[in-house]
FISEDO-42428 format. One record per residue: residue number from 1; residue in one letter; x, y, z of N, C-alpha, C in turn. Coordinates in pm, 1 decimal. Layout:
REM residues N
REC, NUM, A, X, Y, Z, X, Y, Z, X, Y, Z
...
END
This chain:
REM residues 128
REC, 1, M, -2071.1, 1319.8, -1229.6, -2059.2, 1235.3, -1112.6, -2125.7, 1305.5, -994.8
REC, 2, T, -2189.8, 1226.8, -913.0, -2256.4, 1283.0, -796.4, -2153.1, 1326.5, -692.9
REC, 3, S, -2196.9, 1412.0, -602.9, -2104.6, 1457.1, -498.1, -2066.4, 1341.2, -407.1
REC, 4, N, -2157.2, 1246.5, -388.6, -2125.9, 1129.2, -308.2, -2018.6, 1043.4, -377.2
REC, 5, G, -2030.3, 1028.4, -509.5, -1931.0, 953.3, -586.3, -1794.8, 1021.4, -584.2
REC, 6, R, -1796.7, 1152.9, -592.8, -1671.1, 1229.1, -586.3, -1606.2, 1211.9, -449.6
REC, 7, S, -1686.7, 1214.1, -345.9, -1636.0, 1197.7, -210.2, -1575.2, 1058.2, -191.2
REC, 8, E, -1642.1, 956.1, -244.1, -1591.0, 819.7, -234.7, -1458.2, 806.1, -310.1
REC, 9, A, -1453.5, 863.5, -430.6, -1330.0, 858.0, -509.5, -1217.9, 931.3, -437.9
REC, 10, R, -1248.8, 1045.5, -381.2, -1147.4, 1122.1, -308.0, -1093.7, 1042.9, -189.7
REC, 11, N, -1181.0, 975.3, -116.6, -1137.5, 894.1, -2.3, -1043.1, 782.2, -46.1
REC, 12, V, -1076.0, 717.5, -157.0, -990.4, 609.6, -207.2, -856.9, 666.1, -254.6
REC, 13, I, -861.4, 778.1, -325.0, -737.4, 841.6, -372.0, -647.5, 875.9, -253.4
REC, 14, L, -703.2, 936.7, -151.8, -623.4, 974.4, -34.6, -565.2, 851.2, 35.7
REC, 15, R, -643.2, 747.1, 44.6, -595.3, 624.6, 110.1, -481.4, 560.7, 30.1
REC, 16, L, -496.9, 554.5, -102.0, -391.1, 498.4, -185.9, -265.5, 585.6, -182.0
REC, 17, R, -284.0, 717.0, -180.5, -167.6, 806.0, -169.9, -92.9, 784.7, -38.5
REC, 18, R, -165.6, 764.9, 70.8, -100.0, 740.3, 200.6, -17.7, 611.9, 195.9
REC, 19, Y, -74.5, 507.8, 138.0, 1.4, 382.6, 125.3, 123.4, 402.0, 34.5
REC, 20, R, 104.2, 470.1, -78.2, 215.6, 493.3, -170.4, 328.5, 569.5, -101.2
REC, 21, D, 292.9, 675.7, -30.5, 393.8, 757.1, 38.0, 461.9, 678.8, 150.3
REC, 22, R, 384.3, 598.0, 220.2, 440.7, 517.5, 328.9, 540.4, 415.2, 274.0
REC, 23, I, 504.3, 351.2, 163.3, 595.5, 253.5, 102.4, 721.4, 323.2, 54.0
REC, 24, Q, 706.9, 440.8, -6.7, 823.2, 515.8, -54.4, 915.3, 551.9, 61.7
REC, 25, E, 856.5, 593.6, 171.5, 935.0, 629.3, 289.8, 1013.1, 508.1, 342.8
REC, 26, I, 947.7, 393.4, 348.1, 1014.2, 271.7, 396.3, 1124.1, 229.0, 299.3
REC, 27, A, 1095.6, 236.5, 169.0, 1196.4, 198.9, 69.0, 1318.3, 290.0, 77.1
REC, 28, S, 1297.2, 418.1, 97.9, 1409.2, 511.5, 112.4, 1490.4, 480.3, 237.4
REC, 29, A, 1420.1, 450.5, 345.9, 1489.5, 415.2, 470.5, 1565.4, 284.0, 454.1
REC, 30, A, 1505.9, 188.2, 383.9, 1572.2, 59.4, 362.0, 1697.6, 76.7, 277.8
REC, 31, A, 1691.7, 167.6, 180.5, 1808.7, 190.6, 94.2, 1924.3, 251.7, 171.9
REC, 32, S, 1891.3, 326.8, 277.3, 1997.9, 390.2, 355.0, 2031.4, 313.7, 482.8
REC, 33, T, 1974.7, 194.5, 500.6, 1999.9, 119.8, 625.0, 2144.2, 79.4, 645.7
REC, 34, P, 2217.6, 40.7, 544.1, 2357.1, 4.8, 572.9, 2434.3, 118.1, 640.2
REC, 35, A, 2404.0, 241.7, 600.3, 2472.2, 355.8, 660.2, 2420.0, 384.4, 801.3
REC, 36, A, 2294.9, 347.0, 826.7, 2234.5, 376.0, 956.6, 2272.8, 274.5, 1064.2
REC, 37, G, 2324.0, 160.2, 1021.4, 2364.9, 58.9, 1117.6, 2249.0, -23.5, 1169.1
REC, 38, K, 2275.2, -97.7, 1275.1, 2176.5, -190.5, 1329.8, 2049.1, -120.0, 1376.4
REC, 39, G, 2062.3, -4.0, 1437.0, 1944.7, 69.8, 1483.0, 1852.0, 105.7, 1368.3
REC, 40, G, 1908.8, 148.3, 1258.2, 1828.8, 182.3, 1140.5, 1761.1, 59.9, 1081.2
REC, 41, T, 1830.3, -52.5, 1082.8, 1774.1, -176.7, 1031.6, 1652.9, -219.2, 1113.5
REC, 42, I, 1662.3, -207.2, 1243.0, 1551.2, -245.8, 1330.3, 1429.2, -159.6, 1303.4
REC, 43, V, 1450.1, -30.6, 1284.3, 1339.7, 60.0, 1255.6, 1272.3, 20.3, 1124.3
REC, 44, V, 1349.9, -6.6, 1021.4, 1294.7, -44.9, 891.1, 1221.8, -178.6, 901.7
REC, 45, Q, 1278.3, -271.8, 977.0, 1212.1, -401.3, 995.4, 1074.7, -383.7, 1058.4
REC, 46, R, 1066.3, -298.7, 1157.4, 937.2, -271.9, 1222.7, 839.6, -204.5, 1127.2
REC, 47, Q, 890.7, -112.3, 1045.5, 804.0, -43.7, 949.2, 750.2, -142.2, 845.2
REC, 48, I, 835.4, -231.8, 798.3, 791.4, -331.6, 699.8, 687.1, -424.2, 762.3
REC, 49, T, 712.4, -468.6, 883.0, 616.5, -556.6, 951.1, 482.2, -486.5, 969.1
REC, 50, S, 484.9, -361.2, 1010.8, 361.8, -284.6, 1029.8, 288.3, -266.7, 896.8
REC, 51, L, 361.9, -230.5, 791.7, 302.2, -213.1, 659.2, 239.6, -343.7, 612.0
REC, 52, K, 313.1, -452.2, 627.3, 265.7, -583.5, 585.3, 135.1, -618.1, 657.1
REC, 53, N, 130.7, -596.8, 786.9, 10.0, -625.4, 864.3, -107.0, -536.8, 821.9
REC, 54, N, -80.3, -407.7, 802.2, -186.3, -315.5, 760.7, -244.0, -353.3, 625.0
REC, 55, L, -156.6, -383.4, 529.4, -203.0, -422.0, 395.9, -285.4, -550.2, 401.6
REC, 56, E, -235.7, -649.5, 474.6, -307.2, -776.5, 484.3, -443.4, -757.8, 551.5
REC, 57, N, -447.6, -680.8, 659.5, -573.7, -657.4, 729.1, -673.1, -581.0, 641.7
REC, 58, D, -626.6, -476.1, 575.6, -715.8, -397.6, 490.5, -765.5, -479.1, 370.8
REC, 59, A, -676.6, -557.1, 309.5, -716.9, -641.1, 196.1, -815.8, -747.7, 241.4
REC, 60, H, -791.0, -805.7, 357.8, -880.9, -908.4, 411.1, -1017.2, -847.6, 442.9
REC, 61, E, -1017.9, -730.5, 501.5, -1143.8, -663.4, 534.7, -1224.3, -635.2, 408.5
REC, 62, C, -1157.1, -594.1, 302.5, -1225.6, -567.8, 176.2, -1274.9, -697.4, 112.0
REC, 63, A, -1203.7, -806.9, 135.0, -1236.8, -933.1, 69.7, -1356.7, -1002.1, 133.9
REC, 64, I, -1354.3, -1018.4, 265.5, -1460.3, -1097.4, 327.6, -1518.5, -1033.9, 453.1
REC, 65, G, -1461.3, -928.6, 498.2, -1508.2, -866.8, 621.5, -1635.3, -786.5, 602.0
REC, 66, R, -1675.1, -719.2, 705.1, -1798.2, -640.0, 701.2, -1791.8, -531.0, 595.3
REC, 67, K, -1671.6, -484.6, 564.2, -1655.1, -378.5, 465.3, -1703.0, -424.2, 327.3
REC, 68, R, -1689.2, -551.4, 297.3, -1726.8, -603.6, 165.4, -1874.7, -576.9, 136.1
REC, 69, M, -1956.3, -584.7, 237.3, -2100.7, -566.8, 218.6, -2137.3, -422.8, 181.6
REC, 70, V, -2058.8, -327.6, 224.6, -2091.4, -187.5, 200.7, -1988.4, -118.6, 111.0
REC, 71, Q, -1914.0, -197.4, 36.3, -1811.1, -142.2, -50.4, -1872.3, -57.6, -162.0
REC, 72, T, -1810.7, 56.1, -184.9, -1852.9, 138.5, -297.7, -1790.7, 81.9, -424.8
REC, 73, A, -1840.1, 125.5, -538.2, -1784.2, 79.9, -665.6, -1637.6, 120.1, -676.7
REC, 74, C, -1606.0, 238.2, -628.8, -1468.4, 287.7, -634.5, -1375.4, 201.3, -548.9
REC, 75, E, -1421.2, 165.2, -431.0, -1341.2, 78.2, -344.4, -1323.7, -58.5, -409.3
REC, 76, H, -1431.8, -110.2, -466.6, -1426.0, -242.6, -528.6, -1334.0, -245.0, -650.6
REC, 77, D, -1339.7, -140.5, -731.1, -1263.7, -136.4, -856.3, -1118.6, -92.8, -840.8
REC, 78, F, -1088.5, -13.5, -737.4, -954.3, 42.9, -725.4, -884.3, 7.2, -594.7
REC, 79, L, -951.8, 32.1, -484.1, -886.7, 12.0, -354.3, -856.9, -134.3, -326.3
REC, 80, W, -957.4, -219.2, -337.4, -939.3, -359.0, -304.4, -832.1, -426.3, -390.5
REC, 81, P, -835.6, -411.6, -523.7, -729.3, -474.8, -603.0, -589.7, -419.3, -571.2
REC, 82, A, -582.2, -289.3, -545.4, -451.5, -229.8, -513.3, -397.5, -287.2, -382.7
REC, 83, L, -482.0, -295.4, -281.4, -439.2, -350.1, -152.2, -402.1, -497.6, -165.0
REC, 84, R, -483.5, -571.5, -238.0, -457.7, -714.9, -255.9, -324.4, -739.3, -325.6
REC, 85, E, -298.2, -665.4, -432.8, -173.3, -682.1, -506.7, -53.2, -636.0, -425.4
REC, 86, A, -66.9, -524.9, -355.0, 44.3, -475.7, -272.3, 72.6, -573.0, -157.8
REC, 87, A, -32.3, -625.9, -96.8, -13.7, -723.1, 11.6, 56.2, -847.8, -40.3
REC, 88, A, 20.3, -893.1, -159.1, 85.2, -1010.3, -218.0, 232.5, -982.3, -247.3
REC, 89, A, 262.9, -862.2, -293.1, 402.5, -826.4, -321.6, 485.1, -822.3, -193.8
REC, 90, I, 428.8, -766.7, -87.7, 499.2, -756.2, 40.2, 509.0, -892.7, 108.2
REC, 91, D, 414.5, -980.6, 79.4, 409.8, -1111.8, 143.6, 535.1, -1194.2, 116.1
REC, 92, V, 605.3, -1165.2, 7.5, 726.9, -1241.3, -22.6, 839.5, -1212.0, 76.4
REC, 93, I, 825.6, -1103.0, 150.4, 921.8, -1074.3, 257.3, 877.3, -1158.9, 376.0
REC, 94, A, 929.5, -1281.4, 381.7, 884.9, -1377.9, 482.9, 902.5, -1322.0, 623.6
REC, 95, A, 1019.9, -1278.0, 653.0, 1048.8, -1214.5, 781.6, 1146.0, -1101.8, 750.0
REC, 96, P, 1107.9, -981.4, 781.0, 1193.4, -868.7, 743.2, 1317.3, -856.2, 831.1
REC, 97, A, 1376.8, -970.6, 863.7, 1495.5, -968.9, 949.3, 1616.2, -914.5, 874.8
REC, 98, V, 1617.1, -934.9, 745.1, 1729.6, -887.3, 664.5, 1674.9, -794.0, 556.9
REC, 99, I, 1727.1, -675.9, 552.5, 1688.9, -580.8, 449.0, 1786.9, -601.5, 334.2
REC, 100, D, 1735.7, -658.3, 225.3, 1822.8, -690.0, 112.5, 1754.8, -650.2, -17.7
REC, 101, G, 1813.0, -694.1, -127.3, 1757.4, -662.6, -258.3, 1617.6, -717.3, -277.0
REC, 102, G, 1589.5, -834.2, -218.9, 1455.4, -892.3, -227.9, 1351.7, -807.5, -157.3
REC, 103, S, 1390.3, -754.2, -42.2, 1299.0, -666.1, 31.9, 1271.7, -539.7, -48.1
REC, 104, N, 1376.5, -483.8, -104.4, 1361.2, -362.1, -183.9, 1275.9, -387.5, -308.2
REC, 105, A, 1294.8, -504.1, -371.8, 1214.4, -538.7, -489.5, 1067.8, -555.9, -451.9
REC, 106, A, 1042.2, -617.2, -336.6, 904.7, -636.3, -290.2, 838.3, -501.7, -260.8
REC, 107, L, 911.1, -412.7, -197.6, 857.5, -278.9, -170.0, 827.5, -204.5, -300.2
REC, 108, C, 917.0, -217.6, -395.9, 898.2, -152.6, -526.6, 775.1, -210.0, -597.4
REC, 109, A, 757.5, -341.8, -591.4, 641.3, -405.6, -654.2, 511.5, -360.4, -587.0
REC, 110, A, 513.6, -349.9, -455.1, 394.7, -304.5, -382.3, 361.5, -160.3, -419.6
REC, 111, Q, 463.1, -76.9, -426.0, 441.5, 63.0, -462.2, 389.9, 74.8, -605.4
REC, 112, T, 440.9, -7.1, -695.0, 396.4, -6.1, -834.0, 249.0, -45.4, -843.9
REC, 113, S, 208.3, -145.2, -766.4, 67.5, -186.1, -766.1, -22.7, -73.7, -718.9
REC, 114, I, 15.0, -11.7, -609.0, -63.0, 100.1, -556.2, -68.1, 213.1, -659.2
REC, 115, Q, 47.0, 247.3, -716.3, 54.7, 357.9, -811.9, -27.4, 329.5, -937.0
REC, 116, H, -31.1, 205.6, -980.7, -108.3, 167.6, -1099.7, -256.4, 203.6, -1081.9
REC, 117, Y, -314.7, 160.8, -972.1, -456.4, 189.6, -947.0, -479.1, 337.2, -915.3
REC, 118, L, -385.7, 397.9, -846.7, -396.7, 539.9, -815.9, -395.8, 622.8, -944.1
REC, 119, T, -308.3, 590.0, -1036.4, -300.4, 661.3, -1164.1, -430.4, 647.4, -1242.7
REC, 120, Q, -486.8, 526.4, -1243.9, -613.6, 506.1, -1313.5, -724.4, 590.5, -1251.3
REC, 121, L, -729.0, 589.1, -1120.2, -832.1, 663.4, -1048.8, -815.9, 813.9, -1067.6
REC, 122, E, -693.2, 861.8, -1056.5, -668.4, 1004.6, -1077.1, -695.2, 1046.0, -1221.2
REC, 123, G, -673.6, 955.4, -1315.8, -705.1, 985.1, -1454.9, -854.4, 997.9, -1478.7
REC, 124, R, -931.0, 920.5, -1403.9, -1075.1, 923.8, -1414.9, -1134.4, 1048.4, -1347.8
REC, 125, W, -1072.5, 1090.3, -1238.1, -1116.5, 1207.8, -1162.9, -997.0, 1298.8, -1137.6
REC, 126, P, -949.7, 1369.8, -1239.0, -825.8, 1447.6, -1226.0, -835.8, 1568.6, -1133.7
REC, 127, T, -953.7, 1612.7, -1102.0, -965.5, 1733.2, -1019.7, -978.7, 1704.4, -871.8
REC, 128, L, -970.3, 1578.6, -833.7, -984.3, 1546.0, -689.9, -852.6, 1556.6, -618.6
END
């Protein structure tokens, strides 16, 4: 693989890892929200809303935005599908006003989508 290809793969891996870690952090916070009270719930609601917006914007940019024209093969094969699937999973949280089992399931589904593509990519380039 060329150094440019390795660099592109590394960028996608790092981006997917950031999303995976962010989702895990939100899911952990959501699981402990009953103990944290109303203040903790508000924080988690804001985090879910922010995550949802980021995923939707990034997936949209990859789909039809200017990024689509200059997408690398790695972004097209791994990043875009991962973002699209995670955004679809999070989209079922209509309004994160209530942190419940459905919210937790949606977060888990989004994390699973990200992890699926990340695992494939890391398997292809294990030294990155």
